[in-house]
C-alpha positions in Angstrom: 97.4 95.3 40.3 98.1 98.1 37.8 101.0 99.5 39.9 102.6 96.0 40.2 103.0 95.6 36.5 106.4 96.6 35.2 106.3 95.7 31.5 103.8 94.1 29.1 104.8 92.5 25.8 103.3 90.4 23.1 105.3 87.5 21.6 104.2 86.2 18.2 105.5 83.0 16.8 105.1 81.9 13.2 105.7 78.7 11.4 104.8 76.9 8.2 104.7 73.4 6.5 103.6 72.0 3.2 100.0 71.7 4.6 99.7 75.2 6.0 101.1 78.2 7.9 100.0 80.0 11.0 101.0 82.0 14.1 100.3 82.0 17.8 100.5 85.0 20.2 101.3 85.0 23.9 101.1 87.8 26.5 104.1 88.2 28.8 103.7 90.3 32.0 106.7 91.2 34.2 105.9 92.4 37.7 108.0 94.6 39.9 108.6 91.8 42.3 110.3 89.8 39.6 107.6 87.3 38.8 106.9 86.6 35.1 103.6 85.3 33.8 102.6 84.3 30.3 99.2 83.5 28.8 97.8 82.4 25.5 96.1 85.3 23.6 95.2 84.2 20.0 96.3 82.0 17.1 95.5 81.8 13.4 96.3 79.4 10.7 95.6 79.0 6.9 95.9 76.2 4.5 98.7 76.3 1.9 97.7 77.5 -1.6 96.7 75.0 -4.2 99.5 76.2 -6.4 102.9 74.8 -5.3 104.8 77.3 -3.2 108.3 76.9 -1.8 108.8 76.4 1.9 110.6 79.8 2.4 107.7 81.6 0.8 105.3 79.8 3.1 107.4 80.8 6.0 107.2 84.4 4.7 103.4 84.1 4.6 103.3 82.9 8.1 105.5 85.9 9.2 103.1 88.3 7.5 100.1 86.7 9.2 101.9 87.0 12.5 102.5 90.8 12.0 98.9 91.5 11.0 97.4 89.6 13.9 99.8 91.1 16.5 99.2 94.6 15.3 95.4 94.2 15.6 95.7 92.8 19.2 98.1 95.5 20.3 95.5 98.2 19.5 93.0 96.6 21.9 95.3 96.6 24.9 95.0 99.5 27.4 98.7 99.2 28.3 101.5 100.2 26.0 103.1 96.9 25.1 106.0 96.0 22.9 105.8 93.2 20.3 108.4 90.6 19.6 108.2 88.4 16.5 109.8 84.9 16.5 110.5 82.7 13.5 112.6 79.5 13.1 113.4 80.2 9.5 116.8 81.8 8.9 115.9 82.8 5.4 112.8 84.8 6.5 114.8 86.3 9.3 117.3 87.6 6.9 114.7 88.8 4.4 112.8 90.8 7.0 116.0 92.4 8.4 117.5 93.4 5.0 116.6 95.8 2.2 117.9 93.9 -0.7 116.1 93.7 -4.0 113.9 90.6 -4.3 111.5 89.2 -6.7 108.0 90.6 -6.7 106.4 88.0 -4.4 109.0 88.4 -1.7 109.4 92.1 -2.2 105.7 93.0 -1.7 105.4 90.9 1.5 108.7 92.1 3.0 107.7 95.7 2.5 104.3 95.1 4.2 106.0 93.4 7.1 108.5 96.3 7.5 105.6 98.8 7.5 104.0 97.1 10.5 107.1 96.2 12.4 110.8 97.2 12.7 113.7 94.8 12.0 114.8 95.0 15.6 111.5 93.4 16.7 112.3 90.2 14.9 114.1 87.3 16.5 115.2 83.8 15.6 114.3 80.8 17.8 115.1 77.1 17.5 112.7 75.0 15.6 112.0 72.7 18.5 111.1 75.6 20.8 108.6 77.2 18.4 105.0 76.6 19.7 103.6 77.5 16.3 104.7 74.1 15.1 101.6 72.7 16.8 99.5 74.6 14.3 101.3 73.4 11.2 102.3 69.9 12.2 99.2 69.0 14.2 98.6 67.8 17.7 96.1 65.3 19.0 93.6 66.3 21.7 95.1 63.9 24.2 98.6 65.5 23.8 97.1 69.0 23.6 95.8 68.7 27.2 99.2 67.8 28.4 101.1 70.4 26.4 102.0 73.3 28.6 104.0 75.0 25.8 100.8 75.7 23.8 98.9 77.3 26.7 101.7 79.3 28.2 104.3 79.5 25.5 107.8 78.1 25.4 109.8 77.7 28.7 112.2 80.6 28.2 109.4 83.1 28.1 109.2 82.6 31.9 112.9 83.6 32.2 114.7 86.9 32.0 115.6 88.3 28.6 119.2 87.3 29.0 118.1 83.6 28.7 116.3 84.1 25.4 117.7 82.5 22.3 120.4 84.5 20.6 119.1 86.0 17.3 122.4 86.5 15.6 122.2 84.2 12.6 125.6 83.6 11.0 126.7 81.6 8.0 123.5 82.0 5.9 124.7 80.9 2.5 123.8 83.0 -0.5 122.1 80.0 -2.2 119.5 79.9 0.5 118.3 83.4 -0.7 117.3 81.9 -4.0 114.6 84.6 -4.4 117.1 87.4 -4.4 117.6 89.1 -7.8 120.9 88.8 -9.5 123.3 91.7 -8.9 122.9 94.6 -11.3 125.4 95.1 -14.1 127.4 98.3 -14.3 125.8 101.2 -16.1 128.3 101.2 -19.0 127.8 97.5 -19.7 124.1 97.3 -19.0 122.9 97.8 -22.6 125.2 95.0 -23.7 124.8 92.4 -20.9 121.2 92.7 -20.1 119.2 90.3 -22.3 116.0 92.4 -22.6 117.4 95.8 -22.9 117.6 97.0 -26.5 118.8 100.2 -28.1 115.3 101.0 -29.3 112.0 100.6 -27.4 109.6 99.2 -30.0 106.6 100.3 -28.0 107.4 103.9 -29.0 107.1 103.1 -32.7 104.1 102.5 -34.9 105.9 101.9 -38.2 108.3 99.0 -38.9 110.0 100.8 -41.7 111.0 103.6 -39.3 112.3 101.0 -36.9 114.4 99.3 -39.5 115.9 102.6 -40.8 116.8 103.8 -37.4 118.3 100.4 -36.5 120.3 100.5 -39.8 121.7 103.9 -39.0 122.8 102.7 -35.5 124.4 99.5 -37.0 126.2 101.7 -39.6 127.5 103.9 -36.8 128.8 100.9 -34.9 130.5 99.7 -38.1 132.1 103.1 -38.8 133.4 103.3 -35.3 135.3 100.0 -35.7 136.7 100.7 -39.1 138.5 103.5 -40.9 136.3 103.5 -44.0 133.3 105.7 -43.2 130.1 105.4 -45.1 128.3 108.7 -45.4 125.8 108.0 -48.2 122.2 107.0 -48.0 121.1 103.6 -46.7 121.4 100.5 -48.9 119.0 97.6 -49.2 121.5 95.2 -47.6 121.6 97.4 -44.5 117.8 97.4 -44.2 117.9 93.6 -44.4 120.6 93.4 -41.8 118.5 95.5 -39.4 115.5 93.2 -40.1 117.6 90.1 -39.3 118.8 91.8 -36.1 115.2 92.3 -34.8 114.1 88.8 -36.0 117.0 87.3 -33.9 116.3 89.4 -30.9 112.5 88.6 -31.0 113.2 84.8 -31.4 115.8 84.9 -28.6 113.4 86.6 -26.2 110.6 84.0 -26.6 112.3 80.8 -27.8 115.7 81.1 -26.0 115.6 77.5 -24.6 114.7 76.0 -28.0 117.5 77.9 -29.7 120.0 76.9 -27.0 119.0 73.2 -27.4 119.4 73.4 -31.2 122.8 75.0 -31.0 123.9 72.2 -28.6 122.3 69.6 -31.0 120.0 68.5 -28.2 116.3 67.5 -28.5 113.7 70.2 -27.7 111.9 69.7 -24.4 108.5 67.9 -24.5 106.4 70.8 -23.3 107.7 73.3 -25.9 104.8 74.9 -27.9 106.8 74.8 -31.1 108.1 71.2 -30.9 105.5 70.0 -33.4 106.7 72.5 -36.0 110.1 70.8 -36.2 112.2 74.0 -35.9 115.8 74.3 -37.0 118.5 76.9 -37.3 119.8 78.0 -40.7 123.2 79.3 -41.6 122.5 82.7 -40.1 121.1 81.2 -36.8 117.5 82.2 -37.8 114.9 79.9 -36.4 112.9 78.3 -39.2 110.3 75.5 -39.3 110.1 72.5 -41.6 107.1 72.0 -43.9 105.9 69.5 -46.5 106.8 71.9 -49.3 110.5 71.4 -49.0 110.7 69.6 -52.4 108.5 72.2 -54.2 109.8 74.8 -56.6 109.4 77.7 -54.2 111.6 80.3 -52.5 113.1 79.4 -49.1 110.7 81.7 -47.3 107.7 79.7 -48.5 109.3 76.2 -48.1 110.9 77.0 -44.7 109.4 80.2 -43.2 110.9 82.1 -40.3 109.2 81.5 -37.0 107.9 84.6 -35.1 106.0 84.6 -31.9 102.5 86.1 -31.9 102.9 88.1 -28.6 105.7 90.4 -29.7 105.7 94.1 -30.7 107.9 93.4 -33.7 105.4 90.9 -35.0 102.6 93.4 -34.6 104.6 96.0 -36.6 105.3 93.4 -39.2 101.7 92.5 -39.6 100.8 96.1 -40.0 103.4 96.6 -42.6 102.2 93.7 -44.7 98.7 94.9 -44.2 99.6 98.2 -45.7 101.6 96.5 -48.5 98.4 94.8 -49.7 96.5 98.1 -49.6 94.5 97.4 -46.5 93.0 94.2 -47.9 91.2 91.7 -45.7 92.5 89.0 -43.4 93.2 86.4 -46.1 95.2 88.7 -48.3 97.3 89.9 -45.3 97.9 86.3 -44.2 99.0 85.3 -47.7 101.5 88.2 -47.8 102.9 87.3 -44.4 103.3 83.5 -45.1 105.5 84.2 -48.1 108.3 84.6 -45.6 107.2 84.2 -42.0 105.1 81.7 -39.9 103.3 83.0 -36.9 101.4 80.7 -34.5 97.7 81.8 -34.3 98.4 84.3 -37.0 94.7 84.7 -38.0 93.7 86.0 -34.6 96.6 88.4 -34.6 95.8 89.7 -38.1 92.1 90.2 -37.1 93.1 92.2 -34.1 95.5 94.4 -36.1 93.0 95.1 -38.8 90.3 95.8 -36.2 92.5 98.6 -34.8 93.6 99.9 -38.2 92.5 103.5 -38.5 92.2 103.5 -42.3 90.1 100.3 -42.3 87.8 101.5 -39.6 87.4 104.8 -41.5 86.3 103.1 -44.8 84.3 100.4 -43.1 82.2 102.7 -41.0 78.5 103.0 -41.8 76.9 106.4 -42.2 74.9 107.6 -39.3 71.1 107.8 -39.5 69.6 111.3 -38.9 66.6 111.1 -36.5 64.1 113.9 -36.8 63.1 115.1 -33.3 59.4 115.7 -32.8 58.4 118.0 -30.1 55.1 117.4 -28.2 52.1 119.5 -29.3 51.8 121.2 -25.9 55.4 122.5 -26.1 55.1 124.1 -29.6 55.2 127.9 -29.4 53.7 130.1 -32.1 56.1 132.4 -33.8 53.5 135.2 -34.5 51.0 136.8 -32.2 47.3 136.6 -33.0 
């Protein structure tokens, strides 16, 4: 029997639905006399995650499950067998056979699939001829007994390779690859067009004053390069204020971009916005402020309508540390009072507590003196210092 076998191959089919995803594997044996036999080997299915996942991602999970199961089965066989992977999803077929940049979910799973298989091993089959649909769509016991496609595979597995479905998928629209990242900008325009790339990385700084001064020098350089009058003197107060307004706008745009866009279009803020109850608005400088009940009071604009800043921001942390130093490392209440003269930070008390807890100066003066413990040796270990 061993000499009669010409080739042995595994064919793994994968499919998915909203309820679950799975795969089924068949063994295809070609004898020298031309006869072809197929047999069911194994199958595996899993329920879809509780968190809503798109159908192309579920198809990708089914393809990954197919690769893992087939690679384990191939190690058990005594014969050297090839593996063919089949999917009815054109999107997954293009993902597996390409090396484009995807989002993290797709990227991690495509890389794992490409480690266990080669792109040439993947094929595309019609949806109606995929036996893995019985796993995801379900099949009654009565119909399962009569279903020859489940026990022996689809009909073209019993035919020569020339009769297999053609795997060339054409006309796949770009919109179907919705998980592909947007094309990268050119290098010379990247710092201008990318929304999250700044001239300075705030994570490398621990002082807001230094950040504002460096930013002010950069803004002056940009101004001098556009005009003929060159300023070579020291920085002025209005340039520091301009640098501060720059970072306030960038911080607000990074976190509250949808709210700012709605306010500019004079549209209502969405219902699930976390700052909707604060009644935000844009001032004449496009700075996001909030409305309070002190608008008629005889106070400065920063106290009546403070500037809104997010709590989870490096600029906000540097600002809190600056105000904490301004009040000579006082407690939480004094630091909060200083901050709220101009800014409003959601959950500011928790942020101030964390900043003060990590303040080196505060930890130095709040530390308690250590207690010196006198060590007492046992009597049997005491050695006399003079001989008798």
